[in-house]
Structure formats: C-alpha cells, structure tokens
C-alpha positions, 0 to 999 in steps of 0.5 A: 927388266919388266915394267908393269903397264899402268893399267896393271899398277891400278889393279894392284892398288885395288887388289891391296884392300882385298889383302888387307880384309883377308888379313883381318880375317886371320885371327878368326880363321885361327880361332874357329878352325875345326869348330862346329858352327850350327846355322838356322837358315830362314827368313828372306835369305830362304826365298830370295834367289840372290840371297840363297846363292850368297848364303850357299857361297858363305857356307862353302867358304866356311867348309874350305876354311876349315870350319864344320857347318851344320845347317838346320832349316824350316820353310814357313813361307814355301809351306804357306804357299803350298797349302794355299795351292792345295786349298788348305787354310793356314791357321796360327795359334800363339805364333805356332802353325796348327798342324793337322795330319794333312798339313803335316804331310805338306810340311814334310814334302815342302821341307824335305822335298823342296826347300832342302833339295834346293839348298843342297843343290846350291851348295853341291854347286860348289863341290860334293858337300852337302847331304840332306836329311830330316830330324826323322833320319837315324832318330836324329831328333826326337820330339814331344807334343807341344801345346800353345798357351792362350790366356794361361790355358793350354791349347791343342795345335795338332802335330807340333813338337818340342825336341827332347833328344838329339842323337848326333851320331849321323851328323857327326859322321858326316862332318868327319867325312867333310860333308855339310849336314842340311837338316829339315826341322821335323822330328819323330816322337816316341808315340810314333807321330812325326812333329812340326818343330820350330826351326830356331828351337831345333837348330839351338837344340842341335847346337847344343848337342854338338857342343858347337863353337857358335849358333848363328840365326838368320832372320829379317831384322838387323838383330836385337833392338835396344827399345823396339819400335821407339828405337832401331838401335841394335844391341851388338852384344849382351850376356845370357842374364841380360837377354833373359830379362828382355825376353818378355818384352820381345815380339812373338816372331823374335821370341823363339830366336832368342829363346834358342840363343839363350838356351844354347849359351846356357848349355855350353855353346860358345856364342849365339848370334842373330843376323840380318839375312837380307844382307848378302854374305852376312855370315862371313861379315859376322864371323870374319871381320872385327866389326860383326853386323848383328847381335851376339849373345855371350855366356854370363861372366864366371864370378870365380874368374872375376874374383881371381882377376881382383886378386881375392882368390 
C-alpha cells in the first residue's frame, strides 16, 4: 500500500481546477479543430516583451490544438521609431501614414527585417513552425493606391494601398505543411510600386480569401465600447448590421479594425473578434473559454432560418 504524502495531496487539490479548465476547452477544441484563424498582431502586444512571448505561446498552442493560425502584422510604433532615428518625420493624414518612397524603404525594412523576424524567432523557439513572408511574396497580396479623404476631398498620401486581390496559394501550402505563416502588411501594386497597407484591412482580406473560421484583431482596448467615452462597458457580441450602424460614431483608431471585422463576416468568415492585446493569453481566453473577453462580430441572422424556426416555411 502506498499513501500519498500530505504535500502531494495538496498538489492534487490545486491541479483539479486546471483539469476543469481543460475540460471547459473541449467543445471549443472540437469545434475549431482543423479550422483556419487569421490573427492581426499589433498594439502593446507587439512592443512589450512579456506580451510578445505570451502571444507566441498562444499561437503555438493553437497549432498543437489542431487549428491553422495565420498571422498578419504591421509595426507602426517600430516604423515611427526608426524614422526618428534616421531624422525623418512621421506625418499622418486622416489617420494614415504619409508614405514617401524614402519612408516606404523604412517600412519594408522594419516590417520584414525587424518585427517579422522577432516574431518568427519567438514562435520557432517552440518548434519549427513559423515562416515569414510579406504580401509581396508570390504575389500573395496585390494593392492599389489609396487616397485619404479630408473635408470631402481626396488627398494623395503617397505609397499607401488597399488590398484588391489575395492569392492564397503560398499561405495554404505552408498551412498544409503544418507551418504558421507570418505575413507583413506590404503589397505590390499592378503598377509595380510597393504599398504600405493597413494591417487591420490586410488581415481581414486574408481571412476572407482563406474563408477562415475566425478573424482576431489584437488592439490596446478591451473591445468595442457601448458609448465611449461616456461609458466603458464593452459590447460582448453584435451582428454585422448592428456594427454597420455604429461605424460613423467610432474613433479613427478603432474604425479600420471594425471595418475589417465587418468586411470579414459579410464575406463569409465565421466570426470576427477584437481582443485586448494587453492581457496575457487573451487569445486563449477568447477562443477556449466560455466567457470570452473581447467583442465578437457575428453575421446577420438568416431571415429564411427565422421563418423556418417560426413554422411559417
């Protein structure tokens, strides 16, 4: 007969809640196994070392759990810092970075040579998973020139683009090989220029092209607020139609994120979620727990289904 020491019994008691947490994740593991999830990596999660490490752990966990994660990233703070080092000023118009050819060289260098390489390194600390690429590679993303709108007038802001086409061939090949694509948000245009693309809209375009189960946008707020700044209550879930009505009221920083979420769910992505990247392991909390922690956008209800459920069909 063997009797467990009291210390071991205590450890067993503390381990039980962990087992319950794992069981709570079971239905979500079943639902999302084999599904593609596109994650926009940004905000404080991109500049804080502990948050970066936690994010890499979360993404690798998704991979081991049977999901197919794809990361799309920008790097606004890092680009601004590098421009300052080089004595170049950062200019913004209507919330968009004015991108001269000289600035574009810095954008490409920072995104593909700094931000992407660091993230790939963190992911590959857990195994040979991550492969870095940009929207230029294999014509993965094609862009057209974008203009800012100021007082109803179009303003030329340089080499800033909008995604008009996504070729998923290289990304799907990496996913089928068990890899984690890490994609920098720059894209080549049909005119031969390389464009700086907002990472939120690039991630949404990639999610649509892959017909992903989920688009996740990491940001620096808890989610979408009911009535900011009068209230800090977070909307836990809303439909695409409800979000569309709110868009004119949103601040410039949140607008491209929510526009991307709206575009994604309207074009076939299962759900789009905005999470607080300042919370460690927010990705796992949102996907694998019953509560969730951010704002989830879901498609509008199918009126035909409502009729059938009501017994009128």
